[in-house]
N, C-alpha and C positions, 0 to 999 in steps of 0.2 A: 659457537654459541655455547653459553652453558644451559644446563635446564633451569636454573634461574632465572633467565632472561624470558619465559615462556610468559606470556602475558594472554590474559582471554578475560572478554567482559562483555556489556552489554552498551549498544549505542542506538539513540533514537533518532530520526530524522524530523525536524518541526519546519512549520513555514504554512504560510497560508494556503488554503485548497490549490492545487494545480499549478505548483513550483516545481514538480518535478520529484516528488520524493519516493513514489514507486517506481519509477523509471531508473533512479538512482540503486535504489535496493536490488531491482534485478539485474543492474550492471555490474555490480559488485559481487553478488552471488554468485553471476555467469549463467543464471537460467531465471526463468519467468516463476517468482514465487508471490509475486503481487499483481493484480490486474491493475491495468491503467486506462485511463479514459480521459478524454477531454472535459468530461463533465467536473465538476468541483465533489467533493465528499464522496467519491469513489469508493477511498478504505474505508471500510466501518470497524475493522478489527485489529488488534495488535498482532499482525504477523511477523514470524520470526523469520528470517534469511540468515544463514550459516555461511560465513565466509573463513577457508581454511587457508593458512599461511604457516611455513614452515617454524615461524617465530612468534605464533600467535592465533587465535581464533576471534572474530569478531561475530557476535550475537548481533543482527540488524533487527531492530523492533521498528516496523513500517507502521504508524499511528495515522487515525485520521486528522486531517487539517483542525486546528485549533480555531475554533469561530464563534461568534456572539450567536447562542442557538434559538431557534423559532419554535422547536418541538421537543417532545419528551424523547423522541429519538436523538437529537441534536445534543439535549443536554446529556444522554447517555455516553454520546461519544465524547463528549466534552470530559467526563469524570473517568472515563476510560485512559484518555490521553494523560490526564493530571496523575492517575494511579500510575500508569505506566513510568512517565518521566520521572516519580520518585522512585524509582527502582534502578534506574540505568545510571552506567558510569560515564559516558560521554552523551551531551545532546548536540547534533548538528542542526543549525539553522541554516535553510535552502534560501536564497533570494534569485531571482532569475537575474541573470546579465541584461536582457532586454527591456526591463520593467522599472519604472521609480520605485523608489521605497515610499509605502504608503502607510496610512493609518492601521491596516491587518498587522502589518509588519512589526509598527512600533509597539502593538498591543500585545503580539506574542512575545518580541523582546522583552516587554516589561513583564511579561509570565514568568519568565524563565529565572527571575529573581527568588520565585518559589522552590527552586531546586536547588539549592546552594551545594547540594554535596556532588551534583554532575560537574566535569570539565566541558567548556563553550568552545564549539567549534564555528565558523561561519563558512558556509558554501555558497560560493557565488554559481549557480548553473546555468547551463545554456550559454555556455562562452562560445559555442560553434555558431548562434545566430545574431551576434552582437559583434560590432567593431571593437578593435583593439582599445579606441579611446572610450567607448562605452563601458568596458570591460574596467578599465582603470579607475574611470571615475566612479563605478559601483563599488569596486572595490574599497576605493576612498572612503565612500557614503556609509559602507557597511563598517570599516572600521571605528569611524565616529559613533556608532551605537554604543559600544561597550568594550572594556577589556577581554579579547577572546584568546582562548589557548594557543587559535591556531586561525588562517583565514587562508582560504583554497578556492580557487577557481577551475571550473572542469566542465566537461560535457561528458554527462551521462551517455548520450548518443554515439558521440565520435570515440567516446573511451578517453578522451586528454585527460591527463592528471588523476587519472583512476587510481593509479599505482603510488601516487603521491598522497591522495587522501586515505589508503588503506594502511601507508606506513605512519603518517600521523596519528591515526585515529588508535593504531596499535602501539603507539608510544603512551597515549595517554589512558591505556587501560591496566588494571590492576595486575600485577604478578600472579600467575597461578601454575599449580604445580602440575596441571594436566589440563588437556581442551576438555570444555564442557558438554560436547557433544561429539558423539563417533563420527570419524572421519567421512562417511560417505555422506552423512546427512547435509541436506542444504534447507531445510525448513521443519520445523515442528509442526504442521498443518496436516491434519489427517487428508486421507482422500476425498471424504464426501464435502469437506469444506471446500477442497481447492476445485473439484467438481461444481460444486454451486457457485462459486467464485466467478470461475469461466463463462459459466451460463449467463449469470449476471451482468458482465463484462459485454456479452455479445448483443445482451437486451438494451445494452444502453447507448450502442452504437446507432446514430442516427433518428435519437429520440428528441421531443422540444425540451424545453429547460425544465419545467415544472414535474417532468414524469421522473427523471433519474432517483429523484429522493424516495420516489413511492415504489419503487420496485424491489422485491425481496425474493431470495429464493431458497427454497427448503429441497430436500432429497427424501424421497419415501423408501428406495431402494437401488442397491446395486447388485445386480446378478452376473456372475461369471456362466457363460453357457459352455462349457467344457465342448459339447458335438457340435457346437457351429463355430469355436474360435472368436466369441462373439461376448461383448458386455453390454447387458440391457441395465438403462438407467431410466429411474421414475423420478421425474421432478416436478413440483410445481412453483409457477412465476407469480407471487402474489402483487395485486398492485390495490388502489385505495378507492376507486371508482369504477363504475360501467362503464364510464366514457374512455376511459383508460385501456380497460380490458380490451375495448374494439381497437385500440390505436398499436397495441402490442401485438394483436391478432394480424389487424392488416386484412386489404380486401383480399377475399376468399382465402385467408390465411397466409397469405403472402410473407406477412413479416415474419411470422412466427417460423415460418419454414426457413426463413431467413437466418432467424436466430440460432435454430437448431443446426444450421450448417456450419455456422461460424464457429459456435460451442464444440461440436464435433472435431474439427480440425484441431483442437486446441487439448480436448480431452484425450484421442486416441494415442498421439505420441506418450501421453501421461500414463494411461493404463497399457499400453504396448499389444493392443488389439483394435480390430471394428468394433465401431460402439452403436447401437441401436438405444436412441433418445426420444424419450416419451414426455413431451413437454404440455402440461395444463395450467391454463391460466386461471387464476381464483381472485375475487375481490376480497379483501379484508378492511371493511369499512373504516377510513381514518388509522390507519393501524401505527401510524408514526407518533401518535398523540393517546395511544391506548395502552396501559401497562400492561393488561391482561396480552392482547396481541404481541405486544414487543417479546414477552417472554416467550411466546408458542413460536416467535419467530426467531428465538435465538440471542435477543439483545437485554 
């Protein structure tokens, strides 16, 4: 390989909510950089995961799912996706192998025409849960949507064909004189952001469908206690209504305690020590629709 063969650039995965974009990002990076949940619209920021190979570097930008927005938060998430996709080199559109192509997929596929600069790759995900016939039929249907630069079936969970996807994506990236990120980097997310996301992921588990969108997390402080080999984290969980506050806290504080336990299990390996986690649940009325509140919560 000559030095000129090195390629580096930005890749973004799109698809309707819950098609496995974050799971795929984490699988390619080799560790968790994006939170995952069965709830749609889990991803709220353009999270970068970095994949290092001898012949190149993939910078994966995991964006919120493109959807028809119902709130100001939804509109802001959509505009985040649009601004991100305008800058990437390759867009990988994800289609689950076990679900038919629907209006949402067609809507997103049409949106891709707005980004002529990016190469387009179709990724048929979740092949581990679909029969060979189903996968073949889905590949055929996906191929009919447009002229893709590549069409790849894979499973982020079992790891099947992930190396093929990496190789194909690298081929489509521009030549680069050097890597864009240092070798040890796996994400450009700061510690506070990653901790807040782990807490939000823990809070999303087992809540009813309307609640996930109403949850936001902010960090007040992260303190390293040298004397106790302990990291103290003070965080706030915001919801939109008093009734939701009760759901998050649970009977006698049981749900909130469970959220703390789940979150600590993820945060401790990240910070490399025991964690004391203080969670306070607060109400920010209708924050998804309020420009001022959205600004305070980082949107």
